[in-house]
C-alpha positions as CSV (number, residue, x, y, z in Angstrom):
1,T,83.3,109.0,124.2
2,F,85.1,106.2,122.6
3,D,82.5,106.0,119.5
4,A,84.0,109.2,117.9
5,F,87.7,107.2,117.7
6,G,86.2,104.9,115.0
7,E,84.6,107.5,112.8
8,S,87.7,109.6,113.1
9,L,89.7,106.7,111.8
10,A,87.2,105.7,109.3
11,L,87.5,109.2,107.7
12,I,91.2,109.2,107.4
13,F,91.0,105.9,105.6
14,L,88.3,107.0,103.4
15,I,90.2,110.0,102.6
16,L,93.7,108.0,101.8
17,S,91.4,105.7,99.8
18,F,90.0,108.5,97.7
19,V,93.4,110.1,97.3
20,F,95.0,107.1,96.1
21,A,91.9,106.3,93.6
22,I,92.1,109.7,92.2
23,K,96.0,109.4,91.9
24,G,95.7,106.1,90.2
25,S,93.2,107.4,87.7
26,S,95.2,110.2,86.8
27,T,98.5,108.1,86.5
28,N,97.3,104.8,85.9
29,K,99.7,103.2,88.4
30,A,98.5,99.7,89.7
31,K,100.1,100.6,93.3
32,A,97.6,103.5,93.8
33,Y,94.5,101.1,92.9
34,V,95.7,98.7,95.2
35,L,96.6,101.3,98.2
36,S,93.1,102.7,97.5
37,G,91.4,99.4,97.7
38,L,93.3,98.6,100.9
39,F,92.5,101.6,102.5
40,F,88.8,101.5,101.5
41,G,88.6,98.0,103.2
42,L,90.2,99.3,106.2
43,A,87.5,102.1,106.3
44,V,84.8,99.6,105.9
45,L,86.2,97.5,108.8
46,T,86.4,100.8,110.9
47,K,83.1,102.0,110.2
48,L,80.3,99.9,108.1
49,L,78.8,103.2,107.1
50,V,81.5,104.2,104.9
51,V,79.9,101.6,102.6
52,L,77.6,104.1,101.0
53,A,81.0,106.1,99.9
54,G,81.2,103.1,97.3
55,G,78.9,105.4,94.8
56,A,81.6,107.9,94.8
57,F,84.2,105.3,93.5
58,L,81.8,104.0,91.1
59,Y,81.3,107.4,89.9
60,I,85.2,107.8,89.6
61,C,85.7,104.3,87.8
62,I,82.8,105.4,85.2
63,R,84.4,108.6,84.6
64,D,88.0,107.2,84.3
65,V,86.8,104.5,82.0
66,Y,84.8,106.7,79.7
67,E,87.9,109.3,79.4
68,N,90.5,106.6,78.8
69,G,88.7,103.5,77.7
70,W,88.0,100.0,78.6
71,S,91.7,99.2,79.4
72,R,91.5,100.8,82.7
73,I,88.9,98.2,83.9
74,R,91.3,96.1,84.9
75,R,92.9,98.3,87.6
76,W,89.4,99.0,89.0
77,G,89.1,95.3,89.1
78,L,92.3,95.2,90.9
79,L,91.0,98.2,93.5
80,G,87.9,95.6,94.0
81,L,90.3,92.8,94.8
82,S,92.5,94.6,97.2
83,L,89.4,96.0,98.8
84,L,88.7,92.2,100.0
85,L,92.1,91.5,101.3
86,P,91.6,93.2,104.7
87,I,88.2,91.9,105.2
88,I,88.9,88.4,104.5
89,A,92.2,88.6,106.7
90,F,90.2,90.1,109.4
91,E,87.4,87.4,109.2
92,G,90.0,84.7,109.0
93,Y,91.2,85.7,112.1
94,R,87.9,86.1,113.9
95,Y,87.1,82.8,112.7
96,L,90.4,81.1,114.1
97,Y,89.9,83.2,117.5
98,M,86.3,82.2,118.0
99,V,86.7,78.7,117.2
100,T,90.0,78.1,119.1
101,H,88.7,79.9,122.2
102,F,84.6,79.1,122.1
103,G,84.3,76.4,119.6
104,Y,82.3,76.8,116.3
105,S,79.2,77.1,118.1
106,G,80.6,80.1,119.6
107,Y,81.4,81.5,116.0
108,V,78.0,80.5,115.1
109,A,76.3,82.3,117.9
110,T,78.3,85.7,117.3
111,N,77.1,85.6,113.5
112,S,73.5,85.0,114.2
113,D,72.8,88.6,114.8
114,F,73.8,89.4,111.3
């Protein structure tokens, strides 16, 4: 069925996110951290259950800071900020779509389940 498509895509985004996180921790390139955050954000948007993988990112972050010092914490903050970019963009799009088509009450009604 169509339910499996979301899980496969979320897994691809999650794997790419881990690859870039590990690459970033070994090379200290800001681009790798940003890409890791963007892919993790896309994975979360695709399948919310992926949030549970945040523990693995926390482990990689703690290990990286422990091995290389506190100077790396800014890079991990960059990952966190770039994680929010796809989520904010999607929620902004969803808000604008719902308000223009159904009014503000339609937007409130769709969010009442959460």
